[in-house]
C-alpha positions as CSV (number, residue, x, y, z in Angstrom):
1,M,5.1,-1.6,-13.5
2,Y,7.0,-4.8,-13.0
3,Q,9.2,-3.6,-10.2
4,F,6.3,-2.2,-8.3
5,Q,4.6,-5.7,-8.4
6,A,7.9,-7.2,-7.3
7,Q,8.0,-4.8,-4.3
8,K,4.6,-5.5,-3.2
9,E,5.0,-9.5,-3.3
10,A,8.3,-9.1,-1.5
11,R,6.7,-7.1,1.2
12,E,3.8,-9.6,1.4
13,V,6.4,-12.5,2.0
14,L,8.1,-10.4,4.7
15,D,4.8,-9.5,6.3
16,T,3.7,-13.0,6.4
17,Y,7.0,-14.4,7.7
18,H,7.0,-11.7,10.6
19,K,3.3,-12.6,11.5
20,I,4.1,-16.4,11.9
21,R,7.6,-15.8,13.5
22,P,6.6,-16.0,17.0
23,N,5.0,-19.4,16.4
24,L,8.2,-20.8,15.0
25,E,10.2,-20.5,18.3
26,G,8.9,-23.9,19.8
27,L,9.6,-25.8,16.5
28,L,13.1,-24.3,16.3
29,E,13.9,-25.1,20.1
30,R,12.9,-28.7,19.6
31,K,15.0,-28.9,16.4
32,N,18.0,-27.6,18.2
33,Q,17.4,-30.1,21.0
34,E,17.5,-32.9,18.3
35,M,20.7,-31.5,16.8
36,E,22.3,-31.7,20.4
37,A,21.1,-35.3,20.7
38,L,22.7,-36.1,17.3
39,C,26.0,-34.5,18.4
40,Q,26.0,-36.8,21.6
41,A,25.4,-39.8,19.4
42,F,28.4,-38.8,17.3
43,R,30.7,-38.3,20.5
44,A,29.8,-41.8,21.4
45,S,31.0,-42.9,17.8
46,G,34.3,-41.2,18.3
47,Y,33.9,-37.8,16.9
48,E,34.8,-34.4,18.5
49,V,32.0,-31.8,18.5
50,W,33.2,-28.4,17.5
51,A,30.1,-26.0,17.9
52,N,30.0,-22.3,18.4
53,T,27.5,-19.4,18.0
54,Y,28.1,-16.7,15.6
55,I,26.5,-13.3,15.2
56,L,25.5,-12.2,11.8
57,K,27.2,-8.8,11.0
58,A,26.1,-8.3,7.4
59,P,22.9,-9.5,5.6
60,L,22.7,-13.0,4.7
61,I,21.6,-13.8,1.2
62,I,21.1,-17.5,0.9
63,G,19.5,-19.3,-2.0
64,L,19.2,-16.3,-4.4
65,G,19.4,-18.5,-7.4
66,N,16.6,-21.0,-6.2
67,A,13.5,-21.2,-8.2
68,H,10.9,-18.7,-6.6
69,P,7.7,-17.1,-7.6
70,M,9.3,-13.7,-7.0
71,E,12.2,-14.8,-9.2
72,R,14.8,-14.1,-6.8
73,G,14.9,-17.2,-4.5
74,F,15.6,-17.6,-0.8
75,T,16.4,-20.7,1.4
76,F,13.7,-21.6,3.9
77,H,14.2,-24.9,6.1
78,R,11.5,-27.2,4.3
79,T,9.8,-28.4,7.4
80,L,10.6,-25.4,9.9
81,G,10.0,-22.6,7.5
82,I,12.9,-20.6,8.9
83,P,16.1,-19.2,7.1
84,Y,19.2,-21.6,7.7
85,I,22.4,-22.4,5.9
86,P,22.5,-25.9,4.5
87,A,25.4,-28.2,5.4
88,E,26.5,-28.8,1.8
89,S,26.8,-24.8,1.2
90,I,29.2,-24.6,4.5
91,K,31.3,-27.4,3.5
92,G,31.8,-26.0,0.0
93,V,32.9,-22.7,1.3
94,V,35.1,-24.2,3.9
95,R,36.7,-26.5,1.4
96,L,37.4,-23.6,-1.0
97,V,39.0,-21.5,1.7
98,Y,41.1,-24.7,2.8
99,L,42.5,-24.8,-0.7
100,V,43.2,-21.1,-1.0
101,E,45.0,-21.2,2.3
102,K,47.0,-24.1,1.2
103,A,47.8,-22.5,-1.9
104,Q,49.1,-19.3,-0.3
105,E,51.6,-21.6,1.8
106,D,52.6,-23.8,-1.2
107,P,53.0,-22.0,-4.6
108,N,53.1,-25.5,-6.3
109,F,49.9,-26.7,-4.7
110,F,47.6,-25.9,-7.7
111,E,50.1,-27.5,-10.1
112,N,50.2,-30.8,-8.2
113,W,46.4,-30.5,-7.9
114,A,46.2,-30.4,-11.8
115,R,48.3,-33.5,-11.9
116,E,46.0,-35.2,-9.5
117,D,48.9,-36.5,-7.4
118,N,49.0,-37.7,-3.8
119,L,49.3,-34.2,-2.4
120,F,46.0,-33.3,-3.8
121,W,44.2,-36.4,-2.5
122,N,45.8,-36.3,0.8
123,E,44.9,-32.6,1.4
124,L,41.3,-33.0,0.5
125,S,40.2,-36.7,0.9
126,K,41.0,-37.0,4.7
127,P,39.0,-34.1,5.9
128,F,36.4,-33.8,3.1
129,G,36.3,-37.0,1.4
130,R,36.0,-37.8,-2.5
131,M,33.7,-39.2,-5.0
132,E,34.7,-42.2,-7.0
133,K,36.7,-41.1,-10.2
134,E,38.8,-42.7,-12.8
135,G,39.6,-45.9,-10.8
136,K,40.1,-44.1,-7.4
137,S,37.8,-45.5,-4.8
138,A,35.4,-43.1,-3.0
139,Q,36.4,-41.9,0.4
140,R,34.3,-40.6,3.2
141,G,35.6,-37.4,4.9
142,K,36.6,-37.5,8.5
143,V,34.7,-34.0,9.0
144,V,30.9,-33.9,9.2
145,F,29.2,-30.7,8.5
146,L,25.8,-30.0,10.0
147,D,23.2,-27.5,9.0
148,A,23.7,-24.0,10.5
149,L,20.4,-23.2,12.4
150,P,19.5,-19.9,14.1
151,I,19.2,-19.7,17.7
152,E,15.9,-18.1,17.3
153,P,13.8,-17.2,14.3
154,P,15.7,-14.3,12.8
155,E,14.3,-11.2,11.3
156,L,14.1,-10.9,7.6
157,T,14.8,-7.6,5.5
158,L,14.7,-6.5,2.0
159,E,17.7,-5.8,0.0
160,I,17.8,-4.3,-3.5
161,I,19.3,-5.6,-6.8
162,T,19.1,-3.0,-9.8
163,C,18.8,-4.0,-13.3
164,H,20.3,-1.1,-15.4
165,Y,19.5,-2.5,-18.7
166,P,16.2,-4.4,-18.6
167,E,15.6,-4.1,-22.3
168,Y,18.8,-5.7,-23.1
169,Y,18.2,-8.6,-20.8
170,E,14.9,-9.1,-22.4
171,E,16.7,-9.3,-25.8
172,R,14.9,-6.2,-27.1
173,R,17.9,-4.1,-27.7
174,G,21.5,-3.5,-26.7
175,P,22.6,-2.0,-23.2
176,T,22.1,1.7,-24.0
177,E,22.1,4.4,-21.3
178,D,18.6,5.6,-22.0
179,Q,17.2,2.7,-20.5
180,H,15.3,2.9,-17.1
181,P,16.9,1.0,-14.1
182,R,14.7,-1.4,-12.4
183,P,15.3,-1.6,-8.6
184,L,14.1,-5.1,-7.6
185,P,13.9,-6.3,-3.9
186,F,14.8,-9.6,-2.4
187,L,14.9,-11.3,0.8
188,A,18.0,-11.4,3.3
189,V,18.4,-12.3,7.0
190,A,19.0,-9.2,9.0
191,P,22.3,-8.6,10.8
192,G,22.3,-9.3,14.4
193,S,20.9,-12.9,13.9
194,K,22.6,-15.6,15.7
195,F,23.3,-19.0,14.2
196,R,25.0,-22.2,15.6
197,F,27.6,-23.9,13.6
198,I,28.6,-27.6,14.2
199,L,31.6,-29.6,13.0
200,L,32.0,-33.2,13.9
201,I,35.5,-34.3,13.5
202,H,36.6,-37.9,13.8
203,E,39.3,-38.9,16.3
204,D,41.4,-40.7,13.5
205,L,41.9,-37.3,11.8
206,E,45.6,-36.1,12.4
207,E,45.9,-32.7,14.3
208,E,47.6,-31.1,11.3
209,F,44.2,-31.4,9.3
210,R,42.0,-30.5,12.3
211,K,43.9,-27.3,12.7
212,R,43.7,-26.6,9.1
213,V,39.9,-27.4,8.9
214,R,39.3,-25.1,11.9
215,E,41.4,-22.2,10.6
216,A,39.5,-22.4,7.2
217,F,36.1,-22.7,8.9
218,E,37.0,-19.4,10.9
219,A,38.1,-17.7,7.9
220,A,35.1,-18.8,5.9
221,L,32.9,-17.2,8.5
222,T,34.6,-14.1,9.3
223,E,36.4,-13.1,6.0
224,H,34.8,-15.0,2.9
225,G,31.1,-15.2,4.1
226,F,28.3,-17.4,3.0
227,G,25.7,-17.0,0.3
228,A,25.4,-14.5,-2.4
229,K,27.1,-11.0,-2.7
230,T,30.1,-12.0,-0.2
231,A,32.4,-9.6,-2.4
232,L,30.4,-7.0,-1.0
233,G,30.8,-8.1,2.6
234,H,27.4,-9.9,2.9
235,G,27.2,-13.3,4.7
236,R,29.9,-12.6,7.3
237,F,29.8,-13.5,10.8
238,N,31.5,-12.7,14.2
239,K,32.1,-15.1,17.1
240,N,29.6,-14.8,19.9
241,V,31.9,-14.1,22.8
């Protein structure tokens, strides 16, 4: 019975979003104009604006762990009511990819990281910044990440996650094979949606770091993905050429 109620609720959310979707176009257009004005202000302050549009090639599942009435969350912009990718999520993935690619080039990188020597701080602090910790002062990164907004209100679709041992997760008994799987729906952004990603890179950042950040950003988009279930290929993009 629970999965039928969950399916009904998910369908109601999906239907409601698609009903109001045409009314969101004007709001989104004005927001994108505000983002462009913000980029112009950063240019005047000595930042290079690196912006491109990318096409979603697999469903995007963002905010699945957020608190939500359906118990399977989703990230909507708090004032626009449209799906988007928060800047902190983009920065986190790019930072991780940056580290992975550096480790592939330098086998001793993570050993140096564990010792917290200058290599670690130089590699991360310049582009990404750092918090104050154990006598080391905080440092602002020279790369600013902005929220990734869609070019137009994207379509939503439903994906399915199946709980094969529901009574086990309800702590009623062990994970036996006689339990009935429960397919539960959750929201995702449909493939084909176009998002605009923007990085603001300060002119003082050395070219070596600029190159590495750009490479990590491209790899994050096309190979690693954003959101949940990236191991299955979700949340990946192609450049809009």
